[in-house]
Backbone of each chain as ProteinMPNN parsed JSONL, in Angstrom:
{"seq_chain_A": "AQKITQTQPGMFVQEKEAVTLDCTYDTSDPSYGLFWYKQPSSGEMIFLIYQGSYDQQNATEGRYSLNFQKARKSANLVISASQLGDSAMYFCAMRGHYGGSQGNLIFGKGTKLSVKP", "coords_chain_A": {"N_chain_A": [[102.042, 109.432, 96.768], [103.426, 109.06, 100.458], [105.484, 110.974, 102.633], [108.463, 111.872, 104.277], [110.576, 114.527, 105.303], [113.603, 115.335, 105.597], [115.592, 117.835, 106.31], [118.392, 118.042, 107.544], [121.468, 116.928, 108.19], [123.099, 116.891, 110.207], [123.267, 118.879, 113.528], [124.191, 121.382, 115.45], [124.034, 122.347, 118.852], [124.271, 124.882, 121.281], [124.734, 123.942, 125.4], [121.875, 124.567, 127.019], [120.205, 126.323, 125.218], [117.95, 126.84, 122.895], [116.669, 124.658, 120.055], [115.543, 124.272, 116.864], [114.516, 121.583, 114.901], [114.123, 120.747, 111.618], [111.126, 119.186, 109.318], [109.713, 118.152, 107.24], [106.473, 116.963, 105.214], [104.614, 114.884, 103.438], [101.568, 114.257, 102.012], [98.07, 112.938, 100.871], [96.382, 112.459, 102.394], [93.449, 113.201, 104.212], [93.516, 113.086, 107.241], [95.668, 112.614, 109.512], [98.858, 111.67, 110.739], [101.449, 112.718, 112.896], [104.55, 112.08, 113.959], [107.713, 112.061, 116.174], [110.624, 110.813, 117.4], [113.704, 109.81, 119.193], [116.905, 109.045, 119.246], [119.247, 107.625, 120.902], [122.507, 106.824, 121.088], [122.732, 104.773, 122.071], [120.775, 103.103, 120.608], [118.328, 102.152, 120.997], [114.663, 103.445, 120.08], [112.843, 106.412, 121.169], [109.816, 107.531, 121.79], [108.853, 110.548, 121.374], [106.731, 112.419, 121.043], [103.599, 113.469, 119.571], [101.573, 114.772, 117.154], [98.674, 115.594, 115.468], [96.642, 115.563, 112.94], [93.954, 117.179, 112.863], [94.326, 118.288, 115.097], [93.949, 121.122, 117.125], [95.601, 122.735, 118.318], [99.392, 122.928, 118.684], [101.064, 120.278, 119.746], [102.847, 119.507, 122.928], [105.38, 118.314, 125.179], [106.717, 118.516, 127.808], [109.981, 119.608, 128.097], [109.926, 119.535, 124.854], [108.307, 120.738, 121.652], [105.984, 121.21, 119.097], [106.078, 122.511, 116.296], [103.772, 122.99, 114.618], [103.028, 123.418, 111.302], [100.125, 123.453, 109.172], [99.679, 124.158, 106.363], [102.068, 124.563, 105.639], [102.67, 122.106, 105.126], [104.746, 121.476, 107.372], [106.172, 119.909, 110.055], [107.823, 120.807, 112.617], [110.054, 119.918, 115.415], [110.794, 121.397, 118.475], [113.015, 121.709, 120.574], [113.559, 122.935, 123.91], [115.67, 124.829, 126.056], [118.12, 123.027, 125.741], [120.206, 119.864, 126.745], [122.899, 118.016, 127.952], [122.26, 115.318, 127.299], [120.743, 115.281, 125.522], [121.96, 114.76, 122.887], [121.932, 113.16, 120.166], [120.36, 111.0, 117.33], [117.386, 112.479, 115.723], [114.385, 111.48, 114.462], [111.447, 112.336, 112.458], [108.31, 111.176, 112.021], [105.689, 109.594, 109.764], [102.41, 108.232, 109.907], [101.484, 105.67, 107.973], [100.202, 103.332, 105.269], [100.325, 100.723, 105.05], [98.432, 97.686, 105.118], [95.977, 99.312, 105.635], [94.356, 100.286, 108.35], [96.111, 99.671, 110.105], [98.471, 101.195, 110.254], [102.085, 101.127, 109.445], [104.927, 103.151, 110.313], [106.191, 105.985, 108.397], [109.589, 107.015, 108.113], [111.807, 109.945, 108.388], [114.816, 110.614, 107.459], [116.424, 111.522, 109.311], [117.921, 113.543, 111.897], [121.049, 114.421, 113.389], [121.881, 115.216, 116.69], [123.844, 117.432, 118.01], [125.087, 118.411, 121.187], [126.404, 121.104, 122.767], [128.792, 121.609, 125.198]], "CA_chain_A": [[102.994, 108.828, 97.956], [103.469, 109.597, 101.455], [107.012, 110.935, 102.225], [108.585, 112.547, 105.148], [111.897, 114.969, 104.217], [114.51, 116.054, 107.265], [117.125, 118.079, 105.521], [119.752, 118.536, 108.237], [121.803, 115.674, 108.567], [123.673, 117.282, 111.474], [122.885, 120.202, 113.738], [124.807, 121.569, 116.941], [123.817, 123.327, 119.624], [125.406, 125.368, 122.956], [123.883, 123.487, 126.229], [120.585, 125.456, 127.463], [120.102, 126.858, 124.07], [116.622, 126.088, 121.994], [116.986, 124.167, 118.93], [114.78, 123.499, 115.976], [114.703, 120.246, 114.079], [112.835, 120.703, 110.629], [110.426, 118.048, 109.324], [108.145, 118.467, 106.138], [105.901, 115.682, 105.214], [103.871, 115.006, 101.984], [100.528, 113.044, 101.994], [97.022, 113.38, 100.097], [95.263, 111.591, 102.962], [92.82, 114.441, 105.217], [93.339, 112.669, 108.288], [96.879, 111.932, 109.289], [99.453, 111.907, 112.626], [103.073, 113.067, 112.693], [105.833, 111.641, 115.208], [108.93, 112.648, 116.358], [111.334, 109.877, 117.748], [114.635, 109.995, 119.481], [117.328, 107.213, 119.028], [120.66, 107.489, 121.167], [123.906, 106.163, 120.574], [122.303, 103.034, 122.482], [119.99, 102.539, 119.464], [116.626, 102.212, 121.239], [113.892, 104.26, 119.803], [111.972, 106.918, 122.037], [108.922, 108.679, 121.394], [108.83, 111.951, 122.457], [105.495, 113.687, 120.824], [102.57, 113.248, 118.404], [100.645, 115.811, 116.557], [97.107, 114.871, 114.69], [96.414, 116.65, 111.856], [93.032, 117.856, 113.199], [94.627, 119.175, 116.586], [93.769, 122.485, 117.397], [96.801, 123.27, 119.228], [100.571, 122.239, 118.48], [101.377, 119.294, 120.693], [104.037, 119.865, 123.786], [105.701, 117.416, 125.823], [107.71, 118.708, 128.785], [110.716, 120.695, 126.988], [109.617, 119.289, 123.428], [107.386, 121.211, 121.225], [106.015, 120.569, 117.803], [105.607, 123.756, 115.678], [103.083, 122.39, 113.11], [102.27, 124.481, 109.736], [99.428, 122.334, 108.54], [99.392, 124.608, 105.064], [102.936, 124.11, 104.766], [103.077, 120.674, 105.94], [105.66, 120.865, 108.499], [105.56, 119.802, 111.906], [109.249, 120.977, 113.365], [110.552, 119.84, 116.889], [111.755, 122.534, 119.006], [113.571, 121.285, 121.916], [113.624, 124.103, 124.993], [116.791, 124.155, 127.198], [118.947, 121.645, 125.353], [120.956, 119.163, 127.726], [123.942, 117.253, 126.84], [121.542, 113.912, 127.199], [119.573, 115.382, 124.095], [122.694, 114.786, 122.125], [121.165, 112.002, 119.624], [119.593, 111.082, 116.42], [115.944, 112.512, 115.892], [113.422, 111.203, 113.289], [110.423, 112.601, 112.142], [107.787, 110.003, 111.149], [103.973, 109.619, 109.938], [101.524, 106.824, 109.984], [101.785, 105.087, 106.721], [99.009, 102.936, 104.898], [100.117, 99.012, 104.999], [97.358, 97.008, 105.92], [95.164, 100.267, 106.081], [94.309, 101.429, 109.739], [97.45, 98.976, 110.833], [99.66, 101.363, 109.388], [103.503, 101.592, 109.675], [105.493, 104.318, 110.504], [107.163, 106.276, 107.475], [110.393, 107.664, 108.678], [112.814, 110.643, 107.164], [116.417, 109.887, 107.393], [117.001, 111.728, 110.431], [118.738, 114.785, 111.974], [121.943, 114.209, 114.416], [121.838, 116.665, 117.11], [125.141, 117.229, 119.194], [124.921, 119.321, 122.435], [127.988, 121.34, 123.33], [128.512, 122.252, 126.932]], "C_chain_A": [[103.357, 109.456, 99.212], [105.265, 109.514, 101.544], [107.569, 112.199, 103.75], [110.265, 113.215, 105.028], [112.347, 115.697, 105.574], [115.53, 116.535, 106.383], [118.231, 118.801, 106.165], [119.986, 117.181, 108.483], [122.36, 115.645, 109.887], [123.159, 118.732, 112.013], [123.897, 120.065, 115.168], [123.946, 122.745, 117.71], [123.84, 123.98, 121.224], [124.195, 124.808, 123.573], [122.721, 124.839, 126.774], [120.036, 126.261, 126.837], [118.735, 126.403, 123.58], [117.103, 125.856, 120.35], [115.708, 123.644, 118.123], [114.949, 122.489, 115.03], [113.742, 120.092, 113.002], [112.434, 119.132, 109.952], [109.344, 118.468, 108.06], [107.557, 117.05, 105.554], [104.793, 116.154, 103.626], [102.888, 113.858, 102.119], [99.272, 113.769, 101.184], [96.21, 113.048, 100.958], [94.524, 113.148, 104.025], [93.482, 114.142, 106.734], [94.844, 111.974, 108.62], [97.848, 112.228, 110.546], [100.657, 111.671, 112.213], [103.87, 112.277, 114.115], [107.081, 112.009, 114.89], [109.587, 111.31, 117.442], [112.488, 110.227, 118.236], [115.465, 108.915, 119.664], [118.794, 107.79, 119.718], [121.68, 106.483, 120.887], [123.295, 104.469, 120.807], [121.486, 102.123, 121.599], [118.413, 102.539, 119.529], [115.867, 103.42, 120.464], [112.721, 104.948, 120.628], [111.062, 107.807, 121.644], [108.84, 109.701, 122.126], [107.114, 112.668, 121.992], [104.937, 113.465, 119.518], [101.907, 114.453, 118.401], [99.802, 114.789, 115.386], [96.695, 115.99, 113.89], [95.126, 117.603, 112.05], [93.094, 118.349, 114.644], [94.997, 120.546, 116.183], [94.709, 123.212, 117.813], [98.108, 122.151, 118.859], [100.614, 121.636, 119.874], [102.778, 119.935, 121.515], [103.813, 118.464, 124.737], [106.664, 117.768, 127.092], [108.752, 120.04, 127.899], [110.394, 120.199, 125.25], [108.146, 119.969, 122.694], [107.161, 121.03, 119.822], [105.281, 121.888, 117.237], [105.123, 123.086, 114.247], [102.187, 123.51, 112.329], [101.645, 123.506, 108.862], [99.66, 123.122, 106.624], [100.859, 125.035, 104.456], [103.505, 122.819, 104.702], [104.379, 120.537, 106.142], [105.462, 120.822, 109.586], [107.662, 119.447, 112.376], [109.209, 120.441, 114.63], [111.245, 120.981, 117.336], [111.851, 122.124, 120.398], [114.056, 122.363, 122.975], [115.15, 123.556, 125.535], [117.802, 123.408, 126.987], [119.699, 121.239, 126.572], [121.671, 118.45, 126.93], [123.251, 115.665, 126.329], [120.419, 113.679, 125.504], [120.105, 115.23, 122.643], [122.239, 113.172, 121.491], [120.658, 112.225, 118.213], [118.032, 111.534, 116.318], [115.218, 112.265, 114.547], [112.176, 111.586, 113.496], [109.637, 111.29, 111.523], [106.204, 110.51, 111.18], [103.25, 108.107, 109.543], [101.436, 106.538, 108.143], [100.289, 104.457, 106.519], [99.011, 101.278, 104.601], [99.097, 98.645, 105.72], [96.454, 97.991, 106.427], [95.228, 100.594, 107.049], [95.389, 101.167, 110.456], [98.586, 99.565, 110.544], [101.076, 101.414, 110.251], [103.953, 102.865, 110.157], [106.48, 104.631, 109.341], [108.088, 107.48, 108.026], [111.123, 108.521, 107.746], [113.899, 109.924, 107.675], [116.858, 110.807, 108.758], [117.546, 113.004, 110.91], [119.67, 114.127, 113.09], [121.956, 115.389, 114.966], [123.168, 116.099, 117.941], [124.564, 118.451, 119.851], [126.298, 119.636, 122.606], [127.971, 122.015, 124.511], [129.359, 123.654, 127.067]], "O_chain_A": [[103.666, 110.635, 99.037], [106.063, 108.728, 101.033], [106.936, 113.22, 104.02], [111.153, 112.437, 104.682], [111.687, 116.388, 106.35], [116.268, 115.771, 105.762], [118.863, 119.76, 105.721], [119.146, 116.365, 108.861], [122.226, 114.686, 110.648], [122.732, 119.603, 111.255], [124.243, 119.039, 115.754], [123.383, 123.733, 117.24], [123.366, 123.374, 122.185], [123.068, 124.854, 123.08], [123.084, 126.015, 126.797], [119.319, 127.069, 127.428], [118.442, 125.306, 124.053], [117.715, 126.653, 119.638], [114.956, 122.779, 118.574], [115.803, 122.783, 114.194], [112.691, 119.478, 113.184], [113.169, 118.147, 110.016], [108.282, 119.072, 108.211], [108.318, 116.084, 105.492], [104.444, 117.201, 103.08], [103.254, 112.697, 102.305], [99.353, 114.954, 100.863], [95.047, 113.223, 100.594], [95.296, 114.011, 104.443], [93.954, 115.111, 107.33], [95.169, 110.924, 108.065], [97.479, 113.097, 111.335], [101.029, 110.787, 111.442], [103.308, 112.108, 115.197], [107.543, 112.238, 113.773], [108.803, 110.919, 118.307], [112.713, 111.333, 117.745], [115.018, 107.881, 120.159], [119.484, 108.452, 118.943], [121.442, 105.357, 120.449], [123.357, 103.453, 120.114], [121.411, 100.896, 121.664], [117.561, 102.773, 118.671], [116.564, 104.41, 120.238], [111.701, 104.292, 120.833], [111.435, 108.872, 121.151], [108.764, 109.744, 123.354], [106.507, 113.387, 122.785], [105.616, 113.297, 118.505], [101.669, 115.116, 119.411], [100.111, 113.775, 114.761], [96.468, 117.144, 114.253], [95.138, 118.705, 111.501], [92.113, 118.742, 115.274], [95.824, 121.012, 115.4], [94.635, 124.431, 117.657], [97.972, 120.932, 118.763], [100.313, 122.225, 120.912], [103.602, 120.661, 120.959], [102.804, 117.806, 124.991], [107.543, 116.913, 127.204], [108.354, 121.04, 127.3], [110.955, 120.963, 124.465], [107.039, 119.711, 123.166], [108.157, 120.667, 119.196], [104.17, 122.267, 117.607], [105.746, 122.786, 113.229], [101.17, 124.152, 112.594], [102.244, 122.841, 108.017], [99.783, 122.292, 105.723], [101.049, 125.582, 103.37], [104.628, 122.528, 104.291], [105.137, 119.817, 105.492], [104.681, 121.55, 110.198], [108.384, 118.45, 112.409], [108.066, 120.494, 115.085], [112.164, 121.501, 116.703], [110.943, 122.184, 121.226], [115.229, 122.673, 122.765], [115.645, 122.429, 125.492], [118.476, 123.048, 127.952], [119.889, 122.089, 127.441], [121.477, 118.179, 125.744], [123.585, 115.024, 125.333], [119.837, 112.811, 124.853], [119.473, 115.38, 121.597], [122.214, 112.176, 122.213], [120.495, 113.374, 117.804], [117.319, 110.775, 116.976], [115.558, 112.932, 113.57], [111.643, 111.303, 114.569], [110.159, 110.514, 110.723], [105.611, 111.271, 111.946], [103.734, 107.146, 108.944], [101.327, 107.437, 107.31], [99.336, 104.789, 107.224], [98.078, 100.652, 104.098], [98.816, 99.143, 106.81], [96.02, 97.79, 107.561], [96.166, 101.374, 107.213], [95.815, 101.955, 111.3], [99.642, 98.936, 110.499], [101.15, 101.679, 111.451], [103.062, 103.679, 110.402], [107.44, 103.887, 109.141], [107.658, 108.593, 108.329], [111.224, 108.209, 106.56], [113.871, 108.821, 108.221], [117.988, 110.499, 109.137], [117.633, 113.75, 109.934], [119.117, 113.262, 113.768], [122.012, 116.447, 114.339], [123.468, 114.976, 118.345], [123.816, 119.284, 119.339], [127.217, 118.818, 122.615], [127.183, 122.921, 124.778], [129.343, 124.286, 128.123]]}, "seq_chain_B": "DVKVTQSSRYLVKRTGEKVFLECVQDMDHENMFWYRQDPGLGLRLIYFSYDVKMKEKGDIPEGYSVSREKKERFSLILESASTNQTSMYLCASGLEGSSYNEQFFGPGTRLTVL", "coords_chain_B": {"N_chain_B": [[105.014, 99.301, 132.065], [105.45, 99.214, 128.301], [107.22, 96.386, 126.695], [109.56, 95.965, 124.632], [111.305, 93.203, 123.226], [114.384, 91.987, 122.025], [116.024, 89.116, 120.693], [118.706, 89.265, 120.398], [121.549, 91.646, 120.814], [123.949, 92.017, 119.268], [125.12, 90.361, 116.514], [127.269, 88.281, 114.75], [126.924, 87.131, 111.481], [127.611, 84.567, 108.912], [128.062, 84.806, 105.171], [125.788, 83.366, 103.22], [124.486, 81.969, 105.613], [120.995, 80.545, 107.156], [119.394, 83.027, 109.43], [118.14, 84.154, 112.46], [116.063, 86.14, 113.608], [114.993, 87.361, 116.745], [111.492, 88.756, 118.352], [109.937, 89.874, 120.798], [107.161, 90.992, 122.334], [105.118, 92.406, 125.197], [102.494, 93.414, 125.373], [100.18, 92.675, 124.465], [99.935, 93.634, 121.792], [98.107, 94.117, 118.704], [99.69, 94.614, 116.381], [102.604, 94.123, 114.547], [106.258, 94.803, 113.757], [108.981, 94.986, 111.588], [111.716, 96.642, 111.003], [114.358, 97.987, 109.178], [117.316, 99.644, 109.878], [119.37, 102.1, 108.096], [122.491, 104.369, 108.181], [121.868, 107.495, 106.672], [119.468, 106.473, 105.384], [117.373, 106.413, 107.201], [114.905, 104.854, 108.529], [113.546, 101.78, 107.435], [110.735, 99.721, 106.32], [110.154, 96.528, 106.614], [108.667, 93.71, 106.892], [105.102, 93.595, 108.108], [102.905, 92.578, 110.612], [99.725, 92.114, 111.451], [98.144, 90.18, 112.801], [98.081, 87.012, 114.557], [99.705, 84.532, 112.64], [99.236, 86.249, 110.352], [100.587, 88.184, 107.706], [102.383, 90.893, 106.14], [103.689, 92.404, 103.362], [106.335, 95.103, 103.424], [108.296, 97.705, 102.83], [110.752, 96.961, 101.626], [111.09, 93.983, 101.445], [112.646, 91.996, 100.313], [114.862, 89.141, 100.175], [113.824, 88.648, 102.838], [111.906, 86.898, 104.951], [108.882, 86.463, 107.558], [107.742, 85.349, 110.744], [104.491, 84.594, 112.227], [103.578, 83.002, 114.982], [102.678, 83.072, 117.166], [100.765, 85.267, 119.183], [102.434, 87.276, 121.053], [105.099, 87.206, 119.626], [107.457, 87.737, 117.093], [108.998, 86.987, 114.231], [111.777, 87.455, 112.206], [113.121, 86.438, 109.34], [116.36, 85.851, 107.654], [116.777, 83.806, 104.696], [119.129, 82.909, 103.407], [122.086, 84.789, 104.422], [123.105, 87.597, 102.956], [126.178, 89.92, 102.579], [125.198, 92.502, 101.622], [122.647, 92.551, 103.805], [124.01, 93.354, 106.312], [123.469, 95.172, 108.625], [121.075, 97.645, 111.157], [118.612, 96.349, 112.858], [115.457, 96.664, 113.681], [112.493, 96.028, 115.76], [108.864, 96.528, 116.282], [106.411, 97.082, 117.91], [102.487, 97.691, 118.103], [99.247, 99.088, 119.012], [96.135, 98.342, 117.592], [94.082, 100.184, 115.307], [93.867, 102.984, 116.322], [94.187, 106.231, 115.407], [96.339, 107.427, 117.192], [98.355, 105.873, 117.174], [101.321, 105.174, 118.54], [104.27, 103.475, 118.236], [105.93, 101.035, 119.614], [109.601, 100.695, 120.418], [111.81, 98.219, 120.453], [115.115, 97.559, 121.71], [116.875, 96.742, 119.458], [118.938, 95.284, 117.04], [122.273, 94.685, 115.888], [123.087, 93.316, 113.024], [125.678, 91.526, 111.363], [127.299, 90.586, 108.377], [129.238, 88.325, 107.215]], "CA_chain_B": [[105.341, 99.908, 131.05], [105.625, 98.37, 127.302], [108.261, 95.927, 126.575], [109.733, 94.865, 123.508], [112.961, 92.708, 123.416], [114.696, 91.273, 120.58], [117.069, 88.262, 120.887], [120.271, 89.988, 120.174], [121.939, 93.13, 120.772], [124.747, 92.283, 118.104], [125.024, 89.392, 115.792], [127.933, 88.147, 113.302], [126.956, 85.653, 110.733], [128.271, 84.459, 107.445], [127.288, 84.621, 104.218], [124.674, 81.923, 103.067], [123.743, 81.058, 106.856], [120.125, 81.169, 107.79], [119.654, 83.808, 110.47], [116.654, 84.205, 113.13], [116.149, 87.615, 114.443], [113.278, 87.146, 117.176], [110.828, 89.73, 118.806], [108.754, 89.648, 121.929], [106.311, 92.317, 123.077], [104.466, 92.063, 126.494], [101.758, 94.481, 125.838], [99.031, 92.535, 123.931], [99.783, 94.708, 120.638], [98.175, 93.149, 117.574], [100.492, 94.855, 115.222], [104.159, 94.164, 114.883], [106.77, 95.577, 112.639], [110.148, 95.066, 111.175], [112.531, 97.701, 110.262], [115.9, 98.09, 108.766], [117.922, 100.864, 109.404], [120.878, 101.987, 107.362], [122.933, 105.512, 107.903], [121.427, 108.449, 105.676], [118.325, 106.19, 104.752], [116.46, 106.029, 107.901], [114.316, 102.916, 109.007], [112.478, 100.931, 106.143], [109.535, 98.791, 106.809], [110.566, 95.092, 105.815], [107.47, 93.283, 107.114], [104.486, 93.829, 109.385], [101.93, 91.482, 111.013], [98.444, 92.498, 112.455], [97.543, 89.356, 113.747], [98.825, 86.043, 114.262], [100.057, 83.92, 111.356], [98.981, 87.247, 109.192], [101.808, 88.962, 107.802], [102.382, 91.913, 104.806], [105.265, 93.187, 102.715], [106.697, 96.606, 103.505], [109.161, 98.5, 100.815], [111.824, 96.019, 100.888], [110.663, 92.539, 101.783], [113.637, 90.973, 99.109], [115.742, 88.074, 101.236], [113.491, 88.358, 104.168], [110.627, 86.388, 105.418], [108.88, 86.595, 108.939], [106.75, 84.121, 111.261], [103.927, 84.758, 113.745], [102.906, 81.837, 115.254], [102.205, 83.236, 118.456], [100.409, 86.876, 119.273], [103.601, 88.308, 121.178], [106.191, 86.663, 119.117], [107.363, 88.277, 115.47], [110.614, 86.464, 114.136], [112.205, 87.767, 111.067], [114.241, 85.001, 108.965], [117.276, 85.683, 106.626], [117.144, 82.589, 104.451], [120.486, 83.12, 103.096], [121.887, 85.933, 104.722], [124.228, 88.202, 102.509], [126.927, 90.937, 103.323], [124.059, 93.808, 102.06], [121.987, 92.686, 104.814], [124.535, 93.715, 107.316], [122.561, 96.478, 109.247], [120.361, 97.702, 112.448], [117.116, 95.65, 112.289], [114.113, 97.167, 115.039], [111.459, 95.265, 115.961], [108.357, 97.658, 116.746], [104.844, 96.952, 118.206], [101.474, 98.889, 118.598], [97.951, 98.799, 119.12], [95.19, 98.35, 116.185], [92.798, 100.62, 115.456], [93.754, 104.078, 116.391], [94.943, 106.769, 115.085], [97.541, 107.865, 117.585], [99.226, 104.527, 117.296], [102.745, 105.33, 118.988], [104.952, 102.167, 117.829], [106.908, 100.942, 120.723], [110.543, 100.111, 119.649], [112.769, 97.524, 120.644], [116.497, 97.873, 121.44], [117.542, 97.024, 118.105], [120.086, 94.178, 116.986], [123.051, 94.952, 114.459], [123.778, 92.203, 112.389], [126.867, 91.588, 110.34], [127.305, 89.675, 107.881], [130.815, 88.265, 107.163]], "C_chain_B": [[105.515, 99.116, 129.558], [106.751, 97.82, 127.085], [108.259, 95.377, 125.175], [111.329, 94.559, 123.66], [113.032, 92.053, 122.093], [116.214, 90.529, 121.603], [118.358, 88.697, 121.173], [120.636, 90.923, 120.327], [123.201, 93.017, 118.845], [124.916, 90.398, 117.735], [125.837, 89.049, 114.724], [127.387, 86.691, 112.752], [127.883, 85.418, 109.431], [127.516, 84.322, 106.089], [126.377, 83.095, 103.634], [123.583, 81.336, 104.548], [122.395, 81.86, 106.75], [120.088, 81.623, 108.975], [118.195, 84.523, 110.906], [116.69, 85.359, 113.928], [114.481, 87.458, 115.474], [112.97, 88.117, 118.131], [109.838, 89.381, 119.582], [108.148, 90.718, 122.455], [105.28, 91.815, 124.387], [103.08, 92.572, 126.694], [100.497, 93.987, 124.932], [99.012, 93.122, 122.765], [99.448, 93.341, 119.417], [98.865, 93.228, 116.521], [102.04, 95.0, 115.745], [104.98, 94.263, 113.58], [108.361, 94.955, 112.838], [111.032, 96.022, 110.292], [113.811, 97.367, 110.103], [116.327, 99.042, 108.706], [119.388, 101.334, 109.214], [121.134, 103.703, 107.479], [122.569, 106.545, 106.571], [119.893, 107.747, 104.995], [116.984, 106.101, 105.822], [115.923, 104.785, 108.471], [113.49, 102.546, 107.97], [111.782, 99.938, 106.588], [110.312, 97.324, 105.879], [109.453, 94.115, 105.487], [106.653, 94.081, 108.074], [103.702, 92.56, 109.831], [100.982, 92.073, 111.878], [97.35, 91.403, 112.902], [98.38, 88.063, 113.677], [98.544, 85.108, 113.235], [99.286, 85.412, 109.937], [100.42, 87.864, 109.099], [101.453, 89.994, 106.422], [103.599, 92.222, 104.686], [105.371, 94.4, 102.962], [107.548, 96.893, 102.077], [110.042, 97.648, 100.782], [111.767, 94.558, 101.666], [111.796, 91.372, 101.214], [114.731, 90.516, 100.096], [115.267, 88.007, 102.25], [112.221, 87.505, 103.953], [110.413, 86.493, 107.017], [107.888, 85.366, 109.18], [106.071, 84.715, 112.29], [103.019, 83.748, 113.887], [101.981, 82.419, 116.727], [101.773, 85.051, 118.54], [101.727, 87.843, 119.561], [104.658, 87.83, 120.759], [106.422, 87.214, 117.513], [108.979, 87.855, 115.114], [110.835, 86.886, 112.354], [113.481, 86.811, 110.797], [114.962, 85.6, 107.501], [117.566, 84.585, 105.946], [118.069, 82.31, 104.284], [121.193, 84.436, 103.185], [123.143, 86.191, 103.9], [124.927, 89.656, 102.957], [125.562, 92.636, 103.232], [123.451, 93.953, 103.103], [122.747, 92.835, 105.967], [123.525, 95.183, 107.601], [121.844, 96.607, 110.04], [119.15, 97.249, 112.051], [116.486, 96.039, 114.072], [113.27, 96.468, 114.786], [110.387, 96.254, 116.511], [106.851, 96.837, 117.241], [103.816, 97.728, 118.631], [100.456, 98.325, 118.449], [97.278, 99.098, 117.53], [94.374, 99.305, 116.369], [92.634, 102.554, 115.883], [94.618, 104.932, 115.729], [96.277, 107.66, 115.549], [97.915, 106.731, 117.72], [100.657, 104.644, 116.985], [103.057, 103.731, 118.891], [106.095, 102.367, 119.279], [108.053, 100.004, 120.171], [111.534, 98.904, 120.619], [114.334, 97.883, 120.914], [117.206, 97.447, 120.353], [118.757, 95.43, 118.26], [121.195, 94.294, 115.535], [123.309, 93.755, 114.274], [124.802, 92.597, 111.432], [127.209, 90.393, 109.801], [128.699, 89.211, 106.934], [131.009, 87.79, 105.2]], "O_chain_B": [[105.842, 97.968, 129.858], [107.666, 98.631, 127.223], [107.425, 94.651, 124.635], [112.247, 95.288, 124.034], [112.142, 91.693, 121.322], [116.955, 90.933, 122.499], [118.966, 88.425, 122.208], [119.801, 91.651, 119.791], [123.17, 93.67, 117.802], [124.835, 89.469, 118.538], [125.395, 89.381, 113.624], [127.39, 85.584, 113.29], [128.8, 86.177, 109.116], [126.431, 83.744, 106.013], [126.675, 81.925, 103.872], [122.539, 80.687, 104.596], [122.269, 83.053, 106.471], [120.629, 80.926, 109.833], [117.404, 85.153, 110.205], [117.411, 85.428, 114.924], [113.317, 87.452, 115.072], [113.9, 88.499, 118.841], [108.918, 88.662, 119.193], [108.865, 91.434, 123.154], [104.744, 90.71, 124.305], [102.45, 92.38, 127.735], [99.724, 94.893, 124.62], [97.839, 93.267, 122.42], [100.01, 92.264, 119.214], [98.893, 92.32, 115.691], [102.55, 95.575, 116.707], [104.529, 93.892, 112.496], [108.843, 94.561, 113.9], [110.99, 96.086, 109.063], [114.369, 96.528, 110.811], [116.064, 99.72, 107.713], [120.346, 101.058, 109.936], [120.26, 104.435, 107.016], [123.069, 106.263, 105.482], [119.245, 108.417, 104.19], [115.846, 105.81, 105.452], [116.611, 103.824, 108.816], [112.575, 103.337, 107.739], [112.359, 99.188, 107.375], [110.838, 97.3, 104.766], [109.194, 93.704, 104.355], [107.121, 94.998, 108.75], [103.995, 91.498, 109.281], [101.33, 92.522, 112.971], [96.176, 91.573, 113.232], [99.29, 87.979, 112.852], [97.39, 84.835, 112.903], [98.973, 85.159, 108.774], [101.213, 88.029, 110.026], [100.409, 89.87, 105.781], [104.456, 92.322, 105.564], [104.339, 95.02, 102.703], [107.492, 96.52, 100.905], [110.311, 97.39, 99.608], [112.619, 94.278, 102.51], [111.826, 90.192, 101.562], [115.409, 91.317, 100.739], [115.932, 87.348, 103.049], [111.617, 87.465, 102.881], [111.383, 86.59, 107.769], [107.378, 84.63, 108.335], [106.67, 85.298, 113.193], [101.995, 83.547, 113.234], [100.845, 82.112, 117.087], [102.454, 85.919, 117.992], [102.11, 88.771, 118.849], [105.536, 87.965, 121.612], [105.472, 87.067, 116.745], [109.961, 88.353, 115.665], [110.037, 86.569, 111.472], [114.421, 86.497, 111.528], [114.321, 85.78, 106.465], [118.613, 84.06, 106.325], [118.387, 81.299, 104.909], [121.053, 85.236, 102.26], [124.102, 85.42, 103.936], [124.273, 90.454, 103.628], [125.196, 93.423, 104.105], [123.414, 95.062, 103.636], [122.126, 92.386, 106.93], [123.048, 95.966, 106.779], [121.384, 95.475, 110.186], [118.613, 97.655, 111.02], [116.941, 95.765, 115.183], [113.095, 96.134, 113.614], [110.9, 97.005, 117.34], [106.468, 95.885, 116.56], [104.072, 98.516, 119.541], [100.388, 97.23, 117.891], [97.725, 99.799, 116.623], [93.854, 99.441, 117.477], [91.608, 103.224, 115.768], [95.746, 104.536, 115.437], [97.022, 108.323, 114.827], [97.729, 106.445, 118.902], [101.224, 104.426, 115.915], [102.303, 102.872, 119.348], [106.733, 103.314, 119.74], [107.836, 98.918, 119.634], [111.782, 99.312, 121.753], [114.758, 98.676, 120.073], [118.36, 97.873, 120.321], [119.171, 94.82, 119.246], [120.864, 94.009, 114.384], [123.737, 93.042, 115.182], [124.858, 93.665, 110.822], [127.402, 89.352, 110.43], [129.035, 89.901, 105.972], [132.128, 87.64, 104.709]]}, "name": "protein", "num_of_chains": 2, "seq": "AQKITQTQPGMFVQEKEAVTLDCTYDTSDPSYGLFWYKQPSSGEMIFLIYQGSYDQQNATEGRYSLNFQKARKSANLVISASQLGDSAMYFCAMRGHYGGSQGNLIFGKGTKLSVKPDVKVTQSSRYLVKRTGEKVFLECVQDMDHENMFWYRQDPGLGLRLIYFSYDVKMKEKGDIPEGYSVSREKKERFSLILESASTNQTSMYLCASGLEGSSYNEQFFGPGTRLTVL"}
């Protein structure tokens, strides 16, 4: 069965420093996609970054990068130069299999990041 | 920009009431999803739909039903609300057929059942 594990319920980081949020996954599929979402206190889910299992390079989007280690089945999110607005819940997710290719997302339990001034 | 809207941000209902949560997307997406979010549990899939009038159960469908009469609208129905259905409900939509299938989420509805 597919599973996403986020082992850090909460983390603190000093403003302007980098932080890594951990994510490990389990799947038997040869092809899969991994996502990170941000959820501020207002509740909306904001898509941050995507990594395909066959992508040759680690994904990057602005201050966000994904440290993808396929052999270890890990897809850690790295946020560089943290800002106060980065304080939020962060969810790692993987494409699921309900309905075949129409897959839902399977989410981890999330990591609450708090950025200190 | 893709927009997914939900009918209410906050809702308070009584045990036994029938509750309708509405979700509308404006990007002509085939797929729509209802998730439930609880602290420490992440998001769990309740139901999803891949076409008008088509639906599939997710991980936790008990106590819920859905309706998709039009492509842009996906409704979640609590036939007889119970206190253990107090939660945050998130609707999402996405394109069919691509491995890069980003889902776009609505703002969520915080439902309290008394």
